[in-house]
Phi, psi and omega in degrees: 000140178263143179292142180285139177287137180287125182269130178248143178261136175247130181253143177243142177263125180245125178271131180248128180286139174286149174301141184289322181217136175286181177302147176296157181297141179275082182281171179298324179297317179293319179299317179296321179295320179295325179296326181278347184300322185292349179263357182275136184302322180297319178295317180298317178299314181297321179292323176295318178296320178300315180295322177295320180295317179296320178297322178294320177297319179295322178295316179297322179293320183286320187248008178280104187278327184244051180269142175281168179298322180295318178296320177299315180299316180296318178297315179297318179295320179297316180296316180299311184291326177295321177295319180295315180297318180298319178296320178298316180294315180297322179296319181285331186261354181278150177275136179295149179295142179290141177293148181295134182275125177248114184289151177282164178301325178296319180293323178296316180297316180297318178297315181295322179296316180290322181290331177289332181280347180285147182240128180283133181247135172117000000 
């Protein structure tokens, strides 16, 4: 038997640059701009294209008969990440629900006065 050569590991230090700037602050102005984004034709087109691409990945996953394990993994990861991105976009572009309106006692009185003055026809 021959003695095994001792294997030594050599490590290298790799410096990774920090991102220079994080995302800009999500100010009220940016929030208002994001709310209007969903009404722009370009955004609507991109979201439709995004949905078609995800549907195609799902079709390939469902009907791909001779897929390798790696291809299956990539399809599943693609479908997952496309869903995640879509949720992120929808969260940023949706308008928050309006708070429930609670009328003041004066408004209730005014409403009751006006509703009492109404006359049913028919």
